[in-house]
C-alpha positions as CSV (number, residue, x, y, z in Angstrom):
1,M,125.4,195.8,136.3
2,L,124.0,197.1,133.0
3,G,120.3,197.2,132.3
4,W,117.2,197.7,134.5
5,T,116.2,195.6,137.4
6,P,112.6,196.1,138.6
7,K,112.1,197.3,142.2
8,Q,111.0,194.4,144.4
9,D,107.9,195.2,146.6
10,N,104.7,193.4,147.6
11,I,101.2,194.8,147.2
12,F,99.2,194.7,150.4
13,L,95.5,194.1,150.0
14,S,92.6,193.8,152.5
15,F,89.3,192.1,151.5
16,G,86.5,194.7,151.1
17,Q,88.8,197.6,150.8
18,D,89.9,199.7,147.7
19,W,93.6,199.7,146.8
20,I,95.1,203.1,146.3
21,F,98.7,203.8,145.3
22,Q,100.6,206.7,143.8
23,R,104.3,207.3,142.9
24,T,105.7,210.7,141.9
25,N,108.6,211.1,139.5
26,R,111.2,213.2,141.3
27,K,112.6,214.5,138.0
28,G,109.3,216.1,137.0
29,A,106.5,215.6,134.5
30,L,106.3,212.3,132.7
31,N,106.2,212.4,128.9
32,Q,102.7,213.0,127.3
33,G,101.2,209.6,126.6
34,T,103.0,207.7,129.4
35,E,101.1,204.6,130.4
36,A,101.4,202.5,133.6
37,W,99.6,199.3,134.5
38,I,99.8,196.2,136.7
39,E,99.7,192.7,135.2
40,W,98.7,190.0,137.6
41,A,99.7,186.3,137.1
42,N,96.0,185.4,137.1
43,G,95.4,187.5,134.0
44,A,94.0,190.6,135.7
45,R,95.1,194.0,134.7
46,W,94.9,197.3,136.6
47,D,95.4,200.5,134.7
48,G,97.0,203.5,136.3
49,V,96.4,207.2,135.5
50,V,99.3,209.5,134.8
51,L,98.8,213.0,136.1
52,G,101.8,215.2,135.3
53,D,104.6,213.8,137.4
54,T,102.5,211.2,139.2
55,V,101.1,207.7,138.5
56,V,97.9,207.0,140.4
57,F,96.1,203.7,140.9
58,K,92.7,203.4,142.4
59,V,91.3,199.8,142.3
60,E,87.8,199.2,143.7
61,A,87.4,196.5,146.3
62,A,85.4,194.3,144.0
63,Q,88.4,194.0,141.6
64,A,91.1,193.9,144.4
65,D,89.2,191.1,146.1
66,L,89.8,188.8,143.1
67,I,93.6,188.8,143.8
68,L,94.5,185.9,146.0
69,H,97.3,186.0,148.6
70,G,100.7,185.3,146.9
71,T,99.7,186.2,143.4
72,R,102.7,187.5,141.4
73,Y,102.5,190.9,139.6
74,K,104.5,193.3,137.5
75,L,103.9,197.0,137.4
76,K,104.8,198.1,133.9
77,I,105.4,201.6,132.5
78,S,105.7,202.8,128.9
79,Y,107.2,206.2,128.1
80,P,106.8,207.6,124.5
81,D,110.3,208.5,123.2
82,G,109.2,212.0,122.1
83,A,106.3,214.0,120.7
84,D,107.2,213.0,117.1
85,S,108.1,209.4,117.8
86,T,105.9,206.3,117.6
87,D,108.5,204.4,119.6
88,S,108.4,204.0,123.4
89,T,110.6,202.9,126.3
90,D,108.9,200.0,128.1
91,F,110.0,198.3,131.3
92,D,108.9,196.5,134.4
93,W,109.0,199.2,137.2
94,Y,108.1,197.0,140.1
95,E,107.4,193.3,140.7
96,G,106.4,191.2,143.6
97,K,103.4,189.4,145.0
98,S,100.2,190.2,146.8
99,Q,99.9,189.9,150.5
100,R,96.7,189.8,152.4
101,R,96.5,190.8,156.0
102,N,93.1,189.3,156.7
103,T,93.1,185.9,154.9
C-alpha cells in the first residue's frame, strides 16, 4: 500500500486525573518547529510539546474530563521540511477514540 495510514489506538481517560503521554522518535531529534496536537470530534484541541526527539502531552484533569467516552480523536503532527522552507509535512499520526474506565 502506498501512503500513510495512522496508527489505531484508543486514549484511556479517568475522571479527575490528568492525562500524560509521550512518544519518542527512534530516529532522533525532530525538525525544529515540529508541532503535534490532538483534535477531538467535539472540537477540543490538546497541544503537545516537542522536546528534541520526544513529543509530550500533559492535559489537566479539568480539560480531560470534558471528553466523553467514545469521542473520536486524531493526533496530528507537522514537520517543517527544512530550515529554509515554509512548507511542512503534515499527517495524522494516530487516531481512535476515548475510553473511560470509570464511567
